[in-house]
Backbone bond lengths (Angstrom), bond angles and torsions (degrees), N, CA, C in turn:
res aa  C-N    CA-C-N  psi(-1)  N-CA   C-N-CA  omega(-1)  CA-C   N-CA-C  phi
1 X - - - 1.462 - - 1.520 109.91 -
2 X 1.336 116.10 135.77 1.446 121.17 -177.94 1.519 111.29 -64.79
3 X 1.326 114.81 136.65 1.464 120.02 177.07 1.511 108.42 -107.46
4 X 1.318 117.18 131.62 1.455 120.78 176.68 1.519 109.40 -79.08
5 X 1.320 116.17 137.84 1.462 120.66 177.41 1.522 110.63 -107.91
6 X 1.330 116.06 19.26 1.457 119.46 -178.87 1.526 111.72 -54.59
7 X 1.313 115.50 144.27 1.464 120.24 -179.97 1.528 110.93 -106.39
8 X 1.339 117.09 13.04 1.464 120.38 -174.95 1.519 112.76 -83.71
9 X 1.330 117.84 -6.52 1.461 119.04 -177.55 1.518 109.61 -82.66
10 X 1.322 115.66 105.10 1.460 121.59 -179.20 1.525 108.48 -133.91
11 X 1.329 117.64 86.87 1.469 120.22 -179.67 1.519 111.22 -53.18
12 X 1.316 115.34 133.70 1.454 120.00 178.05 1.509 114.37 87.44
13 X 1.342 117.93 -0.53 1.462 118.98 -179.14 1.525 111.13 -67.32
14 X 1.336 116.84 -26.77 1.464 120.88 171.21 1.521 106.74 -117.11
15 X 1.306 116.15 113.15 1.458 120.60 -173.57 1.528 111.78 -89.97
16 X 1.335 114.92 130.21 1.454 122.26 172.93 1.534 107.96 -94.72
17 X 1.315 118.69 125.17 1.478 119.19 177.04 1.530 109.97 -62.18
18 X 1.319 116.21 129.35 1.461 119.24 -179.26 1.520 113.48 -126.79
19 X 1.321 116.34 5.86 1.466 120.01 178.98 1.526 111.38 -106.57
20 X 1.341 116.23 10.48 1.461 121.67 176.94 1.522 108.28 -132.36
21 X 1.322 116.98 164.45 1.461 120.32 -179.78 1.519 112.36 -80.48
22 X 1.329 117.04 -30.07 1.458 120.34 -177.15 1.520 109.28 -148.82
23 X 1.324 115.51 152.05 1.462 120.33 179.51 1.523 108.57 -160.80
24 X 1.321 115.23 156.80 1.460 121.09 171.84 1.521 107.70 -113.15
25 X 1.327 115.77 124.00 1.459 120.51 -178.06 1.522 109.17 -108.94
26 X 1.321 115.75 150.07 1.452 121.43 177.25 1.523 108.77 -103.48
27 X 1.325 115.07 123.05 1.463 121.46 178.36 1.521 106.27 -118.16
28 X 1.317 116.06 98.18 1.446 118.86 -171.58 1.515 109.18 63.50
29 X 1.326 116.13 -126.21 1.461 120.77 179.83 1.522 112.67 -91.17
30 X 1.331 116.57 4.18 1.465 120.25 -174.95 1.515 111.42 -108.14
31 X 1.314 115.58 147.19 1.449 121.94 178.47 1.526 108.63 -113.46
32 X 1.317 116.08 132.42 1.466 121.68 -178.60 1.521 108.54 -124.54
33 X 1.316 115.97 123.05 1.466 121.12 177.57 1.525 109.41 -85.68
34 X 1.328 117.10 126.10 1.453 123.21 -179.58 1.528 108.52 -113.40
35 X 1.313 116.52 136.58 1.462 121.28 -174.14 1.522 111.72 -127.88
36 X 1.327 116.16 159.25 1.473 123.00 175.95 1.524 112.00 52.03
37 X 1.313 116.64 42.25 1.459 121.24 -173.99 1.523 112.84 -65.63
38 X 1.332 117.21 -28.35 1.471 119.32 -178.96 1.528 112.94 -96.06
39 X 1.340 116.10 5.90 1.457 119.79 178.61 1.520 109.68 -69.92
40 X 1.331 116.73 130.37 1.462 120.82 -177.47 1.521 109.37 -77.62
41 X 1.335 116.39 122.26 1.461 121.59 179.82 1.527 111.97 -97.81
42 X 1.317 118.09 -25.03 1.470 122.92 173.15 1.537 106.64 -126.97
43 X 1.321 115.76 97.52 1.461 120.11 -175.79 1.520 111.46 -60.74
44 X 1.332 117.14 -40.69 1.465 120.61 -176.95 1.522 112.68 -68.47
45 X 1.326 117.46 -23.52 1.462 121.53 -177.20 1.522 112.88 -108.57
46 X 1.319 116.56 -10.83 1.456 119.99 -177.59 1.519 113.43 71.13
47 X 1.314 117.13 22.21 1.467 121.59 -179.42 1.521 108.94 -86.46
48 X 1.317 116.75 126.36 1.450 121.96 -177.92 1.525 111.43 -97.14
49 X 1.315 114.61 170.72 1.466 119.75 174.32 1.527 110.51 -61.31
50 X 1.326 116.61 -36.86 1.463 120.06 175.99 1.517 112.19 -61.69
51 X 1.340 117.33 -38.83 1.464 121.21 176.91 1.531 110.70 -63.69
52 X 1.339 115.94 -40.33 1.466 120.31 178.14 1.525 110.38 -62.96
53 X 1.321 116.90 -44.97 1.458 120.71 178.14 1.526 111.34 -62.16
54 X 1.345 116.78 -37.78 1.461 119.73 178.95 1.528 111.01 -65.19
55 X 1.329 116.98 -40.40 1.468 119.73 176.51 1.519 110.25 -57.53
56 X 1.334 116.57 -49.20 1.460 119.03 -177.17 1.531 111.60 -66.85
57 X 1.324 117.36 -34.74 1.464 119.27 174.64 1.521 110.63 -62.44
58 X 1.325 116.65 -38.02 1.463 120.92 -178.81 1.531 112.58 -68.70
59 X 1.342 116.50 -41.03 1.471 119.15 -175.37 1.528 112.35 -90.79
60 X 1.328 117.18 -3.07 1.464 120.68 -177.26 1.524 114.10 -52.47
61 X 1.349 120.42 -39.39 1.469 118.77 179.82 1.519 113.53 -58.23
62 X 1.323 118.23 -27.49 1.462 121.32 175.50 1.523 111.40 -91.71
63 X 1.323 116.89 -42.84 1.456 121.79 -169.03 1.521 114.71 -71.08
64 X 1.326 117.53 -44.38 1.463 120.87 -167.78 1.519 113.09 -58.19
65 X 1.322 117.54 -36.23 1.467 119.62 -177.17 1.525 112.35 -63.66
66 X 1.339 118.46 -22.14 1.467 121.52 178.92 1.527 112.08 -86.44
67 X 1.326 116.76 -10.99 1.462 121.78 179.73 1.526 112.01 -103.79
68 X 1.317 116.82 -26.05 1.458 121.78 -172.56 1.534 111.31 -59.93
69 X 1.317 114.96 137.91 1.456 120.65 177.25 1.513 114.66 80.30
70 X 1.331 117.28 6.53 1.464 121.11 -176.85 1.528 110.50 -123.63
71 X 1.318 115.93 145.97 1.459 120.68 175.10 1.519 109.58 -65.82
72 X 1.307 116.40 139.56 1.464 122.47 -179.44 1.525 109.65 -111.06
73 X 1.331 116.70 124.54 1.458 121.67 173.44 1.524 107.45 -92.53
74 X 1.313 116.43 123.05 1.466 121.01 -176.07 1.530 110.19 -89.37
75 X 1.317 115.43 126.43 1.455 122.21 177.15 1.529 106.22 -115.04
76 X 1.313 116.46 103.87 1.454 121.24 -166.84 1.530 112.67 -101.39
77 X 1.318 114.99 131.49 1.463 123.82 177.50 1.527 107.96 -117.24
78 X 1.305 119.42 80.76 1.469 120.04 -174.84 1.527 113.85 -63.23
79 X 1.333 117.09 -24.01 1.465 120.33 -179.05 1.524 112.71 -113.24
80 X 1.325 116.34 24.61 1.442 119.92 174.92 1.506 114.16 90.70
81 X 1.343 115.24 -178.64 1.462 122.06 -170.38 1.521 113.54 -62.64
82 X 1.303 118.20 -31.09 1.465 120.69 -177.79 1.525 112.35 -90.45
83 X 1.318 117.07 -3.62 1.454 120.41 -177.41 1.519 113.11 -90.87
84 X 1.300 115.56 177.72 1.459 120.86 176.59 1.523 110.00 -67.50
85 X 1.327 115.65 154.65 1.453 120.37 176.94 1.515 109.24 -131.53
86 X 1.318 115.49 164.74 1.458 120.08 174.08 1.526 108.48 -147.11
87 X 1.333 115.11 153.72 1.453 121.19 178.85 1.525 110.27 -92.38
88 X 1.301 115.41 142.67 1.457 121.51 174.21 1.525 107.78 -135.33
89 X 1.310 116.69 123.67 1.460 120.96 178.61 1.530 111.23 -99.83
90 X 1.318 116.28 -43.35 1.458 120.46 -174.79 1.529 110.94 -77.25
91 X 1.313 116.52 131.46 1.454 121.13 177.30 1.522 109.29 -62.15
92 X 1.330 118.38 127.68 1.474 119.51 -178.72 1.521 111.88 -65.32
93 X 1.314 115.55 155.35 1.463 120.90 -175.54 1.524 112.64 -65.83
94 X 1.331 116.90 -21.88 1.461 119.96 -178.47 1.526 113.07 -87.79
95 X 1.317 117.48 9.14 1.465 120.52 177.70 1.533 110.16 -63.13
96 X 1.325 117.43 148.86 1.469 119.02 179.26 1.529 111.27 -65.64
97 X 1.314 116.41 152.29 1.461 121.28 -177.28 1.519 112.72 -61.32
98 X 1.330 116.40 -28.82 1.461 119.11 -175.97 1.528 113.40 -79.10
99 X 1.320 118.03 -10.14 1.463 120.76 -178.64 1.532 109.79 -70.61
100 X 1.319 116.67 122.38 1.455 120.75 178.43 1.530 110.21 -75.52
101 X 1.335 115.93 150.38 1.461 121.10 -177.73 1.516 110.39 -129.32
102 X 1.334 114.65 155.54 1.465 123.11 178.83 1.528 107.39 -119.36
103 X 1.314 117.16 112.28 1.463 122.02 -176.48 1.523 110.05 -92.06
104 X 1.348 116.27 120.32 1.464 121.57 -176.85 1.517 109.71 -131.19
105 X 1.333 116.53 128.10 1.454 120.78 176.69 1.518 109.71 -80.31
106 X 1.335 116.68 134.22 1.452 122.74 -178.40 1.530 111.36 -110.37
107 X 1.322 114.44 177.92 1.454 120.86 -173.87 1.507 114.47 -61.22
108 X 1.311 116.99 -26.36 1.459 120.50 179.13 1.517 112.11 -75.05
109 X 1.341 115.68 -9.00 1.448 120.22 -175.20 1.512 112.79 93.45
110 X 1.330 116.92 -10.73 1.461 120.28 179.78 1.527 110.34 -80.71
111 X 1.301 115.46 151.59 1.457 122.24 176.15 1.525 107.89 -103.69
112 X 1.312 115.82 123.98 1.460 121.28 -178.33 1.519 109.13 -106.17
113 X 1.320 115.87 128.73 1.459 121.99 176.81 1.522 109.22 -94.74
114 X 1.332 116.14 98.73 1.458 121.93 177.35 1.533 109.40 -80.37
115 X 1.328 118.10 149.76 1.460 118.98 171.28 1.524 110.80 -74.63
116 X 1.313 115.75 154.75 1.468 122.73 174.23 1.521 107.76 -117.72
117 X 1.318 116.46 132.35 1.461 121.44 174.49 1.521 107.58 -99.20
118 X 1.325 116.16 109.47 1.458 118.80 -178.37 1.528 113.13 -131.31
119 X 1.330 116.70 8.87 1.454 120.54 174.91 1.525 108.66 -163.26
120 X 1.320 116.12 177.66 1.464 120.27 -177.11 1.522 111.21 -63.86
121 X 1.321 117.80 -38.94 1.468 120.34 -178.09 1.518 111.33 -61.01
122 X 1.336 117.15 -47.55 1.470 119.95 -179.79 1.518 111.34 -68.26
123 X 1.332 117.66 -33.33 1.464 120.78 176.20 1.530 110.35 -62.60
124 X 1.316 117.21 -48.68 1.466 120.47 -179.42 1.519 111.17 -64.30
125 X 1.328 116.92 -36.92 1.464 119.75 -179.69 1.529 110.39 -63.13
126 X 1.324 117.26 -44.21 1.466 120.89 -179.69 1.532 110.69 -66.72
127 X 1.326 117.86 -46.33 1.460 120.52 -179.51 1.531 110.45 -62.44
128 X 1.322 117.33 -34.91 1.460 120.46 179.90 1.529 112.72 -63.73
129 X 1.336 117.43 -20.27 1.464 120.75 176.21 1.532 111.81 -70.97
130 X 1.328 116.57 -5.65 1.459 120.48 -177.04 1.508 112.65 100.45
131 X 1.331 117.27 13.20 1.467 120.42 175.47 1.521 109.00 -75.68
132 X 1.312 116.65 128.02 1.464 120.84 177.52 1.521 110.18 -96.53
133 X 1.336 116.29 -50.04 1.458 118.68 173.97 1.521 109.56 -105.67
134 X 1.325 115.35 167.01 1.456 122.44 -177.61 1.517 108.92 -117.32
135 X 1.317 116.60 139.64 1.461 121.33 -174.32 1.526 109.32 -135.92
136 X 1.328 115.93 94.61 1.453 120.15 -177.95 1.529 111.55 -99.45
137 X 1.316 116.59 156.35 1.461 121.09 175.85 1.529 110.08 -66.85
138 X 1.331 115.37 154.44 1.459 118.13 179.72 1.519 111.87 -94.93
139 X 1.320 117.30 3.45 1.456 122.21 167.23 1.521 108.02 -117.03
140 X 1.322 116.36 160.53 1.462 120.65 -177.80 1.524 110.63 -91.71
141 X 1.316 114.50 160.77 1.463 120.22 -173.67 1.519 113.06 -64.78
142 X 1.335 118.41 -25.70 1.456 119.06 -178.04 1.523 112.84 -77.46
143 X 1.346 117.67 -10.07 1.468 120.96 174.11 1.524 107.82 -163.55
144 X 1.310 116.33 89.10 1.467 120.53 -174.87 1.523 112.52 -76.95
145 X 1.329 118.49 -0.39 1.465 121.35 176.39 1.525 112.79 -97.37
146 X 1.340 117.78 -5.10 1.468 120.82 -175.88 1.525 109.78 -129.82
147 X 1.325 117.70 95.44 1.473 121.48 -178.18 1.531 111.61 -71.99
148 X 1.328 114.96 161.13 1.465 119.01 175.29 1.527 112.10 -115.51
149 X 1.308 116.41 14.28 1.465 120.80 164.18 1.522 108.29 -158.04
150 X 1.339 114.91 159.49 1.457 120.85 170.00 1.513 107.30 -121.97
151 X 1.310 116.33 161.34 1.459 118.21 -176.44 1.524 110.97 -149.71
152 X 1.329 114.18 161.23 1.458 122.14 175.22 1.527 107.84 -128.29
153 X 1.312 115.02 126.15 1.462 121.44 176.21 1.526 107.03 -93.61
154 X 1.319 116.29 109.08 1.466 121.05 -179.73 1.527 107.31 -89.34
155 X 1.312 114.62 103.04 1.458 121.85 -166.60 1.526 110.49 -117.81
156 X 1.331 118.72 119.47 1.468 119.24 178.71 1.523 111.70 -65.52
157 X 1.313 116.56 144.53 1.467 120.84 176.76 1.528 108.18 -57.28
158 X 1.326 115.91 136.35 1.461 121.38 -167.44 1.520 115.45 -79.11
159 X 1.329 117.94 4.65 1.468 118.28 -179.70 1.527 112.41 -84.92
160 X 1.333 116.93 5.15 1.460 121.02 177.89 1.508 114.59 84.71
161 X 1.326 117.59 5.40 1.461 120.85 -175.76 1.520 113.44 -88.95
162 X 1.319 117.72 -9.67 1.465 121.33 -175.34 1.514 110.27 -105.82
163 X 1.315 117.43 124.07 1.457 121.49 179.34 1.529 110.06 -83.71
164 X 1.330 115.52 159.71 1.458 118.68 176.27 1.523 110.76 -69.58
165 X 1.327 117.12 -24.31 1.470 119.87 174.06 1.528 110.13 -60.58
166 X 1.331 116.89 -37.61 1.462 120.31 176.89 1.523 110.54 -67.70
167 X 1.321 116.91 -38.18 1.472 120.16 176.30 1.524 109.91 -59.90
168 X 1.332 117.17 -44.17 1.468 120.23 178.90 1.523 110.82 -61.18
169 X 1.326 116.63 -42.85 1.464 120.55 179.60 1.522 110.71 -61.31
170 X 1.314 116.43 -44.16 1.469 120.16 179.29 1.521 110.49 -63.61
171 X 1.334 117.80 -40.58 1.461 120.53 177.63 1.523 111.13 -57.73
172 X 1.321 116.32 -43.16 1.469 120.07 179.50 1.521 111.58 -67.05
173 X 1.341 117.43 -37.52 1.467 120.22 177.41 1.530 110.95 -66.21
174 X 1.324 116.43 -40.65 1.463 120.60 177.63 1.526 109.93 -62.89
175 X 1.321 116.00 -43.27 1.469 120.33 178.52 1.525 110.93 -60.36
176 X 1.314 116.56 -45.43 1.467 120.47 179.81 1.526 111.16 -60.54
177 X 1.331 116.06 -43.49 1.459 119.90 -178.24 1.528 111.33 -65.67
178 X 1.323 116.29 -39.66 1.459 119.32 177.27 1.525 111.06 -67.34
179 X 1.327 116.61 -40.78 1.467 120.05 176.76 1.517 111.28 -58.90
180 X 1.334 117.15 -39.99 1.465 120.93 179.46 1.522 111.45 -61.65
181 X 1.323 116.19 -26.04 1.461 121.02 177.72 1.529 111.95 -91.50
182 X 1.317 116.14 1.60 1.456 120.27 -178.58 1.519 113.05 76.47
183 X 1.331 117.07 22.84 1.466 121.99 -174.75 1.527 109.61 -103.97
184 X 1.337 118.49 122.13 1.466 120.51 177.25 1.520 110.68 -72.56
185 X 1.320 117.02 145.32 1.460 120.26 -178.50 1.525 109.21 -145.73
186 X 1.313 115.11 147.37 1.454 122.54 -177.55 1.524 108.51 -132.81
187 X 1.309 115.66 147.08 1.468 120.19 -173.17 1.517 111.64 -120.37
188 X 1.326 114.34 150.27 1.458 121.18 169.19 1.519 108.20 -144.98
189 X 1.307 115.79 150.89 1.461 118.05 172.78 1.524 107.81 -68.76
190 X 1.320 116.88 150.39 1.456 119.04 176.69 1.523 110.70 -74.99
191 X 1.336 116.47 -20.52 1.453 121.23 -172.72 1.513 112.03 82.86
192 X 1.339 115.81 -6.35 1.460 120.81 -179.23 1.523 109.74 -112.45
193 X 1.347 117.46 -80.30 1.467 119.42 -178.30 1.519 113.12 -141.93
194 X 1.327 117.33 -3.43 1.456 118.85 -173.74 1.514 113.87 -131.73
195 X 1.321 114.85 -161.97 1.461 123.36 178.16 1.524 107.61 -131.18
196 X 1.318 116.02 138.54 1.459 122.18 175.49 1.526 109.08 -103.50
197 X 1.318 116.48 130.61 1.466 121.99 175.58 1.528 107.96 -112.22
198 X 1.331 116.32 123.75 1.462 122.56 -175.80 1.524 110.82 -115.20
199 X 1.325 115.56 144.51 1.463 122.87 175.16 1.519 107.88 -125.45
200 X 1.339 118.28 115.61 1.468 119.36 174.67 1.527 109.21 -74.27
201 X 1.320 117.41 128.84 1.467 120.78 -177.72 1.527 110.10 -123.52
202 X 1.324 114.22 154.73 1.460 120.48 172.21 1.516 107.47 -68.27
203 X 1.308 116.45 127.51 1.454 118.85 -178.67 1.529 110.19 -68.49
204 X 1.315 115.49 126.43 1.451 121.29 -177.06 1.515 111.77 -179.85
205 X 1.353 118.05 -59.94 1.460 119.76 178.72 1.529 111.59 -61.21
206 X 1.319 114.51 145.40 1.455 119.95 176.74 1.521 110.77 -68.26
207 X 1.316 115.34 156.76 1.461 120.78 178.80 1.517 111.74 -52.00
208 X 1.324 117.28 -43.10 1.464 120.49 -178.58 1.521 111.13 -63.88
209 X 1.322 117.29 -34.27 1.461 120.76 177.94 1.528 111.04 -69.64
210 X 1.319 116.39 -40.51 1.464 120.50 177.39 1.522 109.74 -63.60
211 X 1.319 116.80 -44.52 1.468 121.65 178.27 1.527 110.63 -61.12
212 X 1.321 117.33 -41.86 1.467 121.34 -179.12 1.526 110.90 -63.23
213 X 1.325 117.14 -42.64 1.467 120.12 176.62 1.528 110.44 -62.77
214 X 1.340 116.72 -45.74 1.464 120.44 -178.52 1.523 110.87 -60.72
215 X 1.322 117.15 -40.07 1.460 120.82 179.32 1.526 110.81 -64.68
216 X 1.332 116.87 -46.32 1.473 120.44 179.87 1.516 110.64 -61.74
217 X 1.328 116.90 -40.08 1.463 120.65 178.98 1.521 110.77 -64.12
218 X 1.336 117.55 -46.05 1.463 121.35 -179.71 1.519 111.25 -61.74
219 X 1.305 117.37 -41.63 1.461 120.93 179.60 1.529 111.07 -66.95
220 X 1.318 116.67 -35.26 1.469 119.97 175.84 1.520 110.24 -65.49
221 X 1.334 117.09 -41.80 1.459 120.70 178.39 1.521 110.77 -61.74
222 X 1.318 116.95 -37.72 1.462 120.26 178.06 1.524 110.83 -64.05
223 X 1.323 117.21 -40.56 1.471 120.23 178.73 1.522 111.33 -67.64
224 X 1.319 117.33 -33.72 1.466 121.06 -179.22 1.529 112.06 -75.22
225 X 1.320 117.01 -35.72 1.474 121.25 -174.67 1.531 109.81 -133.16
226 X 1.324 118.15 63.28 1.475 120.66 -175.05 1.516 113.85 -66.27
227 X 1.333 117.64 -17.58 1.463 119.65 -179.27 1.524 113.35 -78.99
228 X 1.346 117.14 -17.29 1.469 118.91 -178.34 1.529 113.23 -129.98
229 X 1.328 118.92 -12.67 1.463 121.24 -174.70 1.517 110.84 -121.09
230 X 1.341 115.36 139.88 1.450 121.60 169.69 1.523 108.72 -131.33
231 X 1.323 116.20 148.69 1.459 121.07 171.81 1.523 109.64 -115.78
232 X 1.333 116.01 11.48 1.467 121.97 -177.70 1.519 110.42 -69.88
233 X 1.341 115.81 116.98 1.451 118.64 -175.82 1.528 112.91 -81.85
234 X 1.323 117.98 -21.26 1.463 120.61 178.60 1.526 109.21 -78.66
235 X 1.321 115.52 118.23 1.464 121.31 -173.21 1.525 111.80 -55.58
236 X 1.318 117.52 -44.51 1.465 121.58 -175.49 1.523 112.53 -65.14
237 X 1.314 117.35 -21.22 1.462 120.71 -176.60 1.528 113.87 -99.66
238 X 1.322 117.42 0.01 1.462 119.38 179.30 1.522 110.14 -75.17
239 X 1.324 117.67 128.54 1.468 119.84 179.26 1.524 111.70 -72.62
240 X 1.309 116.39 148.04 1.461 121.82 -179.70 1.528 110.80 -64.35
241 X 1.326 114.79 154.78 1.448 121.33 174.99 1.505 115.21 76.90
242 X 1.328 117.22 4.70 1.466 121.04 -177.02 1.522 111.13 -103.87
243 X 1.319 113.82 168.57 1.459 122.07 172.69 1.520 107.54 -115.60
244 X 1.314 115.89 127.70 1.458 120.32 176.18 1.519 109.48 -76.85
245 X 1.328 117.31 122.04 1.461 121.50 168.82 1.524 105.21 -88.27
246 X 1.298 114.47 92.60 1.468 121.22 -169.31 1.521 109.96 -82.78
247 X 1.315 115.12 104.30 1.461 122.26 178.44 1.522 111.41 -86.52
248 X 1.329 116.77 -21.20 1.459 120.52 -170.64 1.519 113.12 -72.44
249 X 1.333 116.54 -11.38 1.456 118.89 174.44 1.522 111.45 -67.71
250 X 1.340 117.17 -9.15 1.461 121.22 175.51 1.520 112.60 -85.97
251 X 1.325 117.90 1.78 1.458 120.98 178.11 1.534 110.34 -68.65
252 X 1.315 115.52 156.76 1.460 121.64 -176.44 1.529 110.85 -58.12
253 X 1.323 115.68 126.91 1.453 120.92 175.91 1.506 115.95 86.12
254 X 1.336 117.97 -6.08 1.463 120.04 177.46 1.529 109.59 -74.36
255 X 1.315 115.87 157.08 1.458 120.48 177.36 1.525 110.31 -139.67
256 X 1.317 115.18 157.27 1.462 122.76 168.51 1.523 107.92 -122.73
257 X 1.315 116.93 160.73 1.462 120.22 176.18 1.526 109.22 -59.44
258 X 1.312 115.69 133.82 1.456 121.43 -177.56 1.525 112.25 -65.47
259 X 1.317 114.77 157.08 1.449 120.21 168.73 1.533 108.57 -57.18
260 X 1.322 116.74 143.03 1.460 125.68 179.37 1.523 113.72 70.67
261 X 1.347 118.13 5.26 1.460 120.45 177.40 1.525 111.04 -70.68
262 X 1.309 115.29 140.49 1.460 120.88 165.62 1.525 106.83 -77.50
263 X 1.318 117.40 144.91 1.460 121.12 177.32 1.529 110.05 -111.33
264 X 1.296 114.96 150.48 1.467 120.72 -178.57 1.524 110.34 -81.08
265 X 1.309 115.59 62.07 1.458 123.72 -179.98 1.526 109.39 -115.86
266 X 1.347 117.92 160.75 1.466 120.01 -173.24 1.523 115.16 -54.58
267 X 1.343 118.23 -30.35 1.463 120.03 -178.30 1.526 112.86 -105.34
268 X 1.318 117.65 16.94 1.472 122.28 177.96 1.519 110.78 50.53
269 X 1.326 115.32 54.35 1.453 121.63 -177.76 1.531 111.26 -75.11
270 X 1.330 114.63 160.67 1.465 123.03 -174.35 1.518 109.63 -115.43
271 X 1.327 116.39 143.86 1.469 120.49 169.62 1.525 106.79 -80.10
272 X 1.326 115.16 97.81 1.461 122.02 -164.90 1.527 112.89 -108.97
273 X 1.328 118.48 128.40 1.460 119.97 171.69 1.528 109.90 -61.75
274 X 1.323 116.12 138.28 1.464 121.12 -179.98 1.522 108.97 -136.36
275 X 1.321 114.56 152.58 1.473 120.36 175.38 1.517 109.18 -81.83
276 X 1.321 115.98 154.98 1.467 119.73 179.39 1.523 111.28 -63.41
277 X 1.336 117.51 -33.64 1.464 118.70 178.79 1.522 111.07 -69.23
278 X 1.321 117.98 -26.97 1.463 120.44 175.38 1.523 110.17 -69.66
279 X 1.329 116.84 -37.87 1.466 119.81 176.21 1.524 109.58 -63.85
280 X 1.307 116.96 -41.40 1.472 121.15 177.75 1.519 110.99 -60.13
281 X 1.322 117.06 -38.11 1.464 120.96 -176.76 1.524 112.36 -77.43
282 X 1.342 117.33 -17.02 1.455 118.31 173.49 1.506 116.34 106.80
283 X 1.339 118.01 47.04 1.453 119.85 175.34 1.525 110.43 -63.70
284 X 1.340 115.20 158.59 1.455 122.10 176.09 1.526 108.63 -123.88
285 X 1.315 116.24 155.21 1.461 120.92 178.95 1.526 111.09 -54.17
286 X 1.323 116.34 -43.06 1.459 120.72 -172.69 1.527 113.35 -81.67
287 X 1.328 117.54 5.65 1.467 120.10 172.73 1.527 111.19 -69.39
288 X 1.327 116.76 -21.65 1.463 121.22 -171.86 1.533 108.68 -120.24
289 X 1.334 115.04 107.19 1.461 121.02 -172.90 1.527 110.35 -131.53
290 X 1.309 115.24 161.50 1.464 119.86 179.85 1.527 110.53 -54.37
291 X 1.307 117.30 -37.62 1.461 120.68 -174.45 1.524 113.50 -72.28
292 X 1.356 118.22 -24.34 1.469 118.48 -174.95 1.520 114.63 -121.23
293 X 1.323 117.50 -4.02 1.460 118.62 -169.45 1.518 113.17 -73.71
294 X 1.318 118.17 -28.26 1.463 119.20 179.97 1.526 111.39 -64.25
295 X 1.313 116.35 -34.13 1.465 119.32 176.67 1.521 110.34 -66.41
296 X 1.333 117.63 -37.24 1.472 119.77 176.64 1.530 109.99 -63.06
297 X 1.324 117.78 -44.09 1.458 120.10 179.07 1.528 110.82 -59.87
298 X 1.301 115.87 -38.82 1.459 119.15 178.60 1.522 111.02 -63.23
299 X 1.327 116.52 -34.99 1.466 120.78 -177.51 1.528 113.56 -80.45
300 X 1.337 116.85 -45.34 1.475 119.03 -170.04 1.518 113.43 -106.52
301 X 1.337 117.87 -11.50 1.448 119.28 -178.17 1.524 111.92 73.18
302 X 1.305 115.07 -161.29 1.461 121.43 -174.39 1.527 110.46 -91.17
303 X 1.326 116.34 92.83 1.470 120.87 179.84 1.526 112.56 -68.28
304 X 1.302 116.93 -12.87 1.468 121.09 -178.87 1.533 111.71 -89.38
305 X 1.323 118.01 -0.15 1.463 122.25 -174.35 1.533 113.98 -53.96
306 X 1.353 120.55 -35.78 1.467 118.59 179.01 1.524 114.13 -59.58
307 X 1.332 117.38 -20.70 1.456 119.93 178.60 1.527 111.48 -68.44
308 X 1.333 117.58 -17.05 1.468 121.38 177.95 1.520 112.70 -96.07
309 X 1.330 116.73 -12.17 1.458 120.38 -173.96 1.523 111.81 -65.93
310 X 1.321 116.49 140.85 1.460 120.96 175.56 1.532 111.46 -88.49
311 X 1.323 116.67 -16.53 1.466 120.41 -175.63 1.523 113.27 -101.54
312 X 1.318 118.51 -12.11 1.458 121.35 -177.30 1.527 112.41 -106.48
313 X 1.325 117.00 21.08 1.459 121.35 -178.28 1.523 109.95 -91.62
314 X 1.331 115.81 144.14 1.463 121.19 -179.47 1.520 109.78 -89.09
315 X 1.333 115.35 134.15 1.461 120.54 177.75 1.518 108.85 -86.10
316 X 1.315 116.34 102.65 1.465 122.34 -177.30 1.528 111.99 -81.78
317 X 1.309 116.98 -12.31 1.461 121.12 -174.62 1.526 113.35 -54.51
318 X 1.345 119.55 -48.26 1.470 118.75 179.56 1.529 113.24 -61.71
319 X 1.335 116.21 -29.78 1.460 120.41 -177.77 1.526 110.92 -70.85
320 X 1.324 115.84 -36.32 1.464 119.40 -175.87 1.525 113.06 -99.80
321 X 1.339 117.00 -0.92 1.467 120.65 -173.94 1.520 112.68 -59.51
322 X 1.329 117.67 -31.79 1.461 120.41 -176.51 1.527 112.63 -89.03
323 X 1.318 115.79 0.31 1.460 120.05 179.99 1.522 109.34 -98.23
324 X 1.302 117.02 117.51 1.467 120.92 179.75 1.510 108.96 -78.62
325 X 1.307 115.92 121.47 1.462 121.52 -179.38 1.512 108.88 -129.73
326 X 1.291 116.11 128.43 1.448 120.90 178.18 1.525 109.63 -68.72
327 X 1.318 116.17 132.25 1.460 120.12 178.56 1.514 109.86 -61.34
328 X 1.344 118.55 132.33 1.465 120.19 -176.14 1.516 111.66 -65.21
329 X 1.312 115.35 145.25 1.458 120.53 174.49 1.514 109.10 -85.59
330 X 1.309 115.84 176.11 1.465 119.59 -178.27 1.514 112.32 -80.88
331 X 1.336 116.97 -11.90 1.458 120.05 -179.87 1.516 109.03 -109.04
332 X 1.307 116.46 125.36 1.452 122.12 -174.75 1.518 109.88 -135.83
333 X 1.297 114.99 160.03 1.460 118.65 167.39 1.515 107.55 -72.64
334 X 1.289 116.41 131.85 1.458 120.63 -175.54 1.520 111.20 -83.70
335 X 1.362 117.55 115.81 1.470 119.58 178.64 1.508 110.81 -84.05
336 X 1.304 116.06 162.69 1.458 120.48 176.90 1.511 110.57 -97.15
337 X 1.334 118.50 158.92 1.457 122.27 177.77 1.509 110.99 -76.57
338 X 1.324 114.32 170.27 1.456 118.96 178.73 1.512 109.48 -135.32
C-alpha cells in the first residue's frame, strides 16, 4: 500500500481556543464562530468539544481532500458522544455565505442543499454543529448517479456472537477475492465494530450498476464462506457468528463514516486506514483513538492516498457492461445515512 510522505501534517499548527466557552477564529479570509468549547463530549475521557475541534484541525490536511466535492450528511450530537443524536441533511439557513452547497433532488421531489466540506473553515463549521463523525456521499456533486468508489461494510451480526477476529478474517477473504479479479482494495476500521473495504473505480458506471456488482460479489462471498459470511440484509434472518458483507451501502444516497472520522464510542475511536498486513497481525478497533491517532499519522502518513489516485482506479465498466440496468429517474426513494 502506498505511503504518503507529505510533510503538511503538523498537529497544533492551527490552534483551537480551549480555555474559553466561545471564540471566533480566522481561517484565511473566513471567520468561524465556535461555541461550547469547554463542553465535555466524552465524560469518561474528559474530552471536550474543543478537543474534538482541535483533532479535526490537526488532521484537516489529510481529511479534507476526501470530503471535497461531496454532499455531507450531518449527524449531530448536541450533548456529546453518549447523548442522543439526529441527522440533518439540509444546510441550515444560518450557515455562512461562503459555505458551498450541493443541491440534490430526492424522491419526494424536494431539492436538498447539503453542505460541502472543502477546506478547514467549512470543516470546523460543520464539527461545531456537534457533528462527531463525518458522512459524505460516495458520488460527487457534479454527478450523483456515478460514484468514483464502491465499498463493503463488513459488519458483525449484532447479537454479540461474532468476534472481531472473524471480521478480520472476512476482510482478508474479501481482499483475496478482489485481488483474484484484479481489483485493488483498501481497508479502514469503521471505528465502531467492523471494517470498511473500499475500491477506487473509474467514474462511469451508474450507481445502480455499481450496487448490482457489489451485491453479486457479496452473495458470491457468502457461497464461498457460508460459515463466516452472510449477505442477508434482513436483520432477523442473519445467522449468528457471521459477518455481513453489506453491499447495500452502495445504494443511492447512503453514506459510511468518513476516513479519519472520530466515532461516538466510549473510547473516541477513529475510522483508521490500515494495511492488510496489520489486519493479518490482529489490529483492534480500539487501537486507533482520538488521543493517539495523530502520532500514527506522523509515523505512517496518509495510507488512504491511493483513493485519490487517478491512475490506480479500477475500470468497472467491462464488468457491468453485460448487465442491463435501467437508467435512474430523477425521483427516488430517499434512503437514510448510516
